[in-house]
C-alpha positions as CSV (number, residue, x, y, z in Angstrom):
1,S,5.4,16.0,-52.0
2,S,5.4,16.9,-48.1
3,L,2.3,14.9,-48.1
4,G,3.9,11.7,-49.7
5,S,7.1,12.1,-48.0
6,M,5.1,11.9,-44.5
7,T,2.9,9.2,-45.6
8,A,6.2,7.2,-46.6
9,G,7.4,8.2,-43.4
10,L,4.6,7.1,-41.2
11,A,4.7,3.8,-43.4
12,A,7.9,3.4,-42.3
13,A,7.2,3.8,-38.8
14,G,4.2,1.9,-38.4
15,A,6.5,-1.2,-40.2
16,G,9.3,-0.5,-37.6
17,A,6.9,-0.7,-34.8
18,A,5.0,-3.8,-36.1
19,G,8.6,-5.4,-36.4
20,M,9.5,-4.6,-33.1
21,A,6.3,-5.7,-31.9
22,L,7.1,-9.3,-33.5
23,A,10.7,-9.4,-32.0
24,M,9.4,-8.8,-28.7
25,G,6.7,-11.5,-29.2
26,A,9.5,-13.7,-30.3
27,V,11.6,-12.8,-27.0
28,T,8.7,-13.2,-25.1
29,G,7.9,-16.9,-26.6
30,V,11.6,-18.0,-26.0
31,K,11.5,-16.7,-22.2
32,F,8.5,-18.8,-21.9
33,N,9.4,-21.7,-23.2
34,A,12.9,-21.4,-21.3
35,N,10.7,-21.0,-18.2
36,I,8.6,-24.2,-19.1
37,E,11.7,-26.2,-19.7
38,N,13.4,-24.7,-16.4
39,A,10.3,-25.5,-14.2
40,T,10.0,-29.2,-15.9
41,M,13.5,-29.9,-14.9
42,A,12.9,-28.8,-11.2
43,L,9.7,-30.3,-11.0
44,T,10.5,-33.6,-12.2
45,T,13.3,-33.5,-9.7
46,L,11.1,-32.6,-6.9
47,T,8.4,-35.2,-7.5
48,G,10.8,-38.2,-8.8
49,S,8.5,-38.1,-11.9
50,S,8.5,-36.5,-15.2
51,K,4.7,-37.7,-15.7
52,K,3.7,-36.2,-12.5
53,A,5.8,-33.1,-13.5
54,A,4.4,-32.6,-17.0
55,E,0.8,-32.5,-15.3
56,M,1.9,-30.2,-12.7
57,I,2.8,-27.7,-15.4
58,K,-0.4,-28.4,-17.2
59,Q,-1.9,-27.7,-14.2
60,L,0.1,-24.5,-13.2
61,Q,-0.5,-23.0,-16.7
62,K,-4.3,-23.7,-16.5
63,T,-4.2,-21.9,-13.4
64,G,-2.6,-19.3,-14.4
65,Q,-4.8,-18.8,-17.1
66,E,-7.8,-18.3,-15.3
67,S,-6.1,-16.2,-12.9
68,P,-4.6,-12.6,-12.7
69,F,-1.4,-14.6,-11.6
70,N,1.7,-15.2,-14.0
71,F,3.0,-19.0,-14.3
72,E,6.7,-17.9,-12.9
73,S,4.9,-16.9,-9.5
74,L,3.1,-20.2,-9.2
75,Q,5.4,-22.5,-10.0
76,Q,8.1,-20.8,-7.8
77,S,5.5,-21.3,-5.2
78,A,5.1,-24.8,-6.3
79,K,8.7,-25.8,-6.1
80,L,8.6,-24.1,-2.9
81,M,6.1,-26.4,-1.6
82,L,7.8,-29.5,-3.2
83,A,11.0,-28.7,-1.6
84,M,9.6,-28.3,1.9
85,G,7.9,-31.4,2.0
86,I,4.2,-30.7,0.8
87,E,3.1,-33.6,-1.3
88,A,2.7,-33.4,-4.7
89,K,-0.6,-34.1,-4.9
90,K,-1.8,-31.5,-2.8
91,V,0.7,-28.9,-4.4
92,I,-2.1,-27.7,-7.1
93,P,-5.5,-27.7,-4.8
94,Y,-3.4,-25.6,-2.3
95,M,-2.3,-23.2,-5.1
96,R,-6.1,-22.9,-6.0
97,N,-7.0,-21.9,-2.5
98,I,-3.8,-19.6,-1.9
99,G,-4.3,-17.7,-5.3
100,D,-8.3,-17.3,-4.7
101,A,-7.4,-15.9,-0.9
102,V,-4.7,-13.8,-2.4
103,A,-7.0,-12.7,-5.4
104,A,-10.0,-11.7,-3.0
105,V,-7.6,-9.7,-0.9
106,G,-6.4,-7.7,-4.0
107,G,-2.7,-9.5,-3.7
108,G,-0.3,-10.2,-6.5
109,S,2.3,-12.7,-6.8
110,E,4.7,-11.7,-4.6
111,Q,1.6,-12.4,-2.4
112,I,1.4,-15.6,-3.7
113,Q,5.0,-16.9,-2.8
114,R,5.2,-15.3,0.8
115,V,1.7,-17.0,1.6
116,S,3.1,-20.4,-0.3
117,L,6.3,-19.5,1.9
118,A,4.2,-19.3,5.0
119,I,2.0,-22.6,4.5
120,S,5.2,-24.8,3.6
121,Q,7.3,-23.3,6.8
122,M,4.1,-24.8,8.6
123,S,4.3,-28.1,7.0
124,A,7.7,-28.4,7.5
125,K,8.2,-27.4,11.2
126,G,5.0,-29.8,12.1
127,K,3.4,-27.2,14.3
128,V,1.6,-23.9,13.8
129,S,2.9,-20.8,15.3
130,A,2.4,-17.3,15.7
131,E,5.1,-16.3,13.1
132,E,3.5,-18.2,10.1
133,M,0.0,-17.2,11.2
134,N,1.4,-13.8,11.5
135,Q,3.1,-13.7,8.0
136,L,-0.6,-14.9,6.4
137,A,-2.2,-12.1,8.4
138,E,0.3,-9.5,7.0
139,N,-0.5,-10.6,3.4
140,G,-4.6,-10.5,3.9
141,I,-5.3,-14.0,5.1
142,P,-6.9,-14.2,8.1
143,A,-5.5,-17.4,9.1
144,W,-6.3,-16.8,13.1
145,D,-10.2,-16.3,12.3
146,I,-10.7,-18.9,9.9
147,I,-8.9,-21.7,11.9
148,S,-10.9,-20.1,15.2
149,K,-14.3,-21.2,13.6
150,K,-13.1,-24.5,11.8
151,M,-11.8,-25.7,15.4
152,G,-14.5,-24.0,17.6
153,K,-11.8,-22.9,19.7
154,S,-10.9,-18.9,20.2
155,T,-7.9,-17.2,19.0
156,E,-6.5,-17.1,22.4
157,E,-6.9,-20.6,23.0
158,L,-5.2,-21.2,19.4
159,M,-2.3,-19.0,20.3
160,K,-1.9,-20.7,23.4
161,M,-1.7,-24.1,21.9
162,G,0.8,-22.5,19.3
163,Q,2.9,-21.5,21.9
164,N,3.3,-24.6,23.8
165,G,3.6,-26.8,20.4
166,K,0.2,-28.3,20.6
167,L,-0.9,-26.9,17.4
168,F,0.3,-29.3,14.5
169,S,0.4,-28.4,11.0
170,S,-1.3,-32.0,9.8
171,E,-4.7,-30.5,11.5
172,V,-4.4,-27.2,10.9
173,I,-3.2,-26.8,7.2
174,P,-6.2,-28.8,5.8
175,L,-8.8,-26.9,7.8
176,L,-7.1,-23.6,6.6
177,M,-7.3,-24.7,3.2
178,E,-11.0,-25.8,3.4
179,G,-11.5,-22.2,4.8
180,L,-10.1,-20.6,2.1
181,D,-11.8,-22.1,-0.3
182,N,-15.4,-21.7,1.6
183,R,-14.4,-18.3,2.0
184,F,-12.6,-17.2,-1.0
185,G,-13.2,-20.0,-3.6
186,G,-13.5,-18.8,-7.2
187,A,-11.8,-15.4,-6.8
188,M,-8.9,-15.9,-9.1
189,K,-11.4,-16.6,-11.7
190,R,-13.4,-13.4,-11.0
191,A,-10.3,-11.2,-10.6
192,S,-8.7,-12.6,-14.1
193,T,-11.6,-10.8,-15.8
194,T,-11.2,-7.4,-14.5
195,F,-9.0,-4.9,-16.1
196,T,-6.0,-5.2,-14.0
197,G,-6.1,-9.0,-14.0
198,M,-6.1,-9.1,-18.2
199,L,-3.0,-6.8,-18.0
């Protein structure tokens, strides 16, 4: 009967869709495992320790699970920070502060990488310039305002200090991270429970 053939057709289509979903899941699993393997190799090289790399991977995975950001963007940002000379022990706390700030302003994985790049450039130069501070502002991070409040100086004073090479990243970055935590702490976790974050 036509009903019987329609039912058989629907069953076959359902089985085909289920098989396709399983195959896609397997491909995704293989890709994720390859990402973990590549990240482990790179982080071992950058930290000089397989133990430190494994711990960093574990922390990045945890951060990814508690945030709207994917593991790939988080580990890319972590590698960038390490490559630009940020101490391994500071990378995960910095990533959490940056992630909270980016999540709070509605940014995504691209913003995480841009903000990480700006922070890394500041660290590598040893001095803070308007260029990196503007990169942060372009990605929704009110860095001048945060630093102004933390240092008790006007934005104009800070900009002048930056122009004169007297605004040092060793002082500014910890204050900026503290300010990000004070202002945006916990935003990643909150964002991960939204519909967009879950997607």
